[in-house]
BANUZA-607206 format. One record per residue: x, y, z of N, C-alpha, C, O in turn; residue in three letters. Coordinates in pm, whole numbers, padded with zeros to 5 digits, always signed. Layout:
XYZXYZXYZXYZALA
...
END
This chain:
-00655+08518-03161-00562+08495-03270-00446+08594-03263-00357+08589-03348UNK
-00445+08682-03169-00345+08788-03161-00201+08733-03154-00110+08796-03208UNK
-00181+08621-03091-00045+08568-03075-00003+08475-03187+00113+08435-03195UNK
-00094+08439-03273-00063+08349-03383-00051+08429-03512-00143+08503-03548UNK
+00060+08416-03579+00082+08493-03701+00015+08430-03822-00020+08499-03918UNK
-00004+08300-03817-00065+08231-03930-00184+08150-03882-00184+08094-03772UNK
-00285+08143-03965-00405+08066-03931-00372+07918-03914-00431+07851-03830UNK
-00278+07868-03993-00240+07726-03986-00185+07692-03847-00215+07586-03792UNK
-00105+07781-03791-00049+07759-03657-00161+07757-03553-00160+07673-03462UNK
-00254+07846-03565-00367+07850-03473-00449+07722-03483-00492+07668-03381UNK
-00471+07673-03602-00549+07551-03621-00478+07430-03561-00542+07345-03500UNK
-00346+07423-03579-00268+07313-03519-00281+07315-03367-00309+07213-03304UNK
-00260+07434-03310-00269+07447-03166-00408+07408-03115-00420+07334-03017UNK
-00510+07458-03180-00648+07430-03139-00679+07282-03145-00746+07229-03057UNK
-00630+07216-03248-00654+07073-03263-00591+06994-03148-00656+06909-03088UNK
-00466+07022-03120-00395+06951-03013-00456+06985-02877-00477+06896-02795UNK
-00484+07112-02854-00541+07155-02727-00675+07087-02702-00702+07044-02590UNK
-00758+07077-02804-00889+07014-02788-00875+06868-02749-00949+06819-02663UNK
-00782+06797-02811-00763+06656-02779-00714+06637-02636-00762+06549-02565UNK
-00618+06718-02595-00565+06707-02459-00672+06748-02358-00688+06682-02256UNK
-00743+06854-02385-00847+06900-02294-00956+06795-02278-01001+06769-02166UNK
-00998+06735-02388-01101+06631-02381-01053+06511-02302-01132+06445-02233UNK
-00924+06482-02311-00867+06367-02241-00868+06388-02090-00897+06296-02014UNK
-00837+06509-02048-00825+06537-01905-00949+06599-01843-00967+06591-01722UNK
-01032+06661-01923-01151+06727-01870-01258+06623-01838-01312+06557-01927UNK
-01287+06611-01712-01388+06515-01670-01493+06590-01589-01463+06687-01520UNK
-01613+06546-01600-01723+06614-01533-01722+06579-01384-01790+06486-01341UNK
-01644+06652-01310-01621+06625-01168-01749+06621-01088-01762+06538-00998UNK
-01841+06706-01119-01964+06714-01039-02059+06596-01061-02158+06582-00990UNK
-02030+06511-01159-02119+06399-01189-02071+06264-01135-02144+06165-01141UNK
-01949+06260-01082-01894+06133-01035-01846+06147-00891-01822+06257-00841UNK
-01832+06034-00825-01783+06035-00688-01633+06070-00686-01565+06063-00788UNK
-01586+06108-00571-01445+06146-00555-01353+06030-00593-01253+06050-00661UNK
-01385+05911-00548-01302+05793-00576-01297+05765-00726-01189+05739-00780UNK
-01411+05768-00792-01414+05743-00936-01337+05852-01012-01268+05823-01109UNK
-01351+05976-00967-01279+06087-01030-01128+06064-01019-01056+06081-01117UNK
-01082+06025-00902-00939+05999-00883-00890+05885-00972-00782+05893-01030UNK
-00969+05779-00982-00931+05666-01066-00922+05707-01213-00827+05670-01283UNK
-01021+05783-01258-01019+05830-01398-00901+05923-01423-00835+05915-01526UNK
-00876+06010-01328-00765+06106-01341-00632+06033-01345-00545+06067-01425UNK
-00614+05933-01262-00491+05854-01261-00473+05778-01392-00363+05771-01445UNK
-00581+05722-01442-00575+05650-01570-00539+05744-01684-00459+05710-01770UNK
-00599+05862-01685-00569+05960-01790-00424+06004-01783-00358+06016-01887UNK
-00373+06027-01664-00233+06068-01648-00138+05957-01689-00036+05984-01752UNK
-00169+05833-01654-00086+05720-01694-00083+05705-01846+00022+05679-01905UNK
-00198+05721-01908-00203+05713-02055-00124+05826-02118-00054+05806-02217UNK
-00135+05946-02061-00062+06061-02114+00089+06036-02103+00163+06064-02198UNK
+00134+05985-01991+00276+05956-01974+00324+05849-02070+00436+05857-02120UNK
+00240+05749-02098+00276+05644-02194+00289+05701-02334+00379+05664-02409UNK
+00199+05791-02369+00203+05853-02502+00325+05944-02516+00393+05942-02619UNK
+00352+06022-02414+00461+06120-02420+00597+06060-02387+00701+06120-02416UNK
+00596+05942-02325+00713+05879-02270+00822+05845-02355+00923+05792-02308UNK
END
């Protein structure tokens, strides 16, 4: 919390960070390389559509 002056700002950041991390964080060790690439591409395409 050292860089955040207000708790509200920290909570906003944490909320957004958690959503983005969950979207992109995939359990690489549990899937094949091809499936990982497909999921990663789909996540990136969705992110670009949202941010676009």
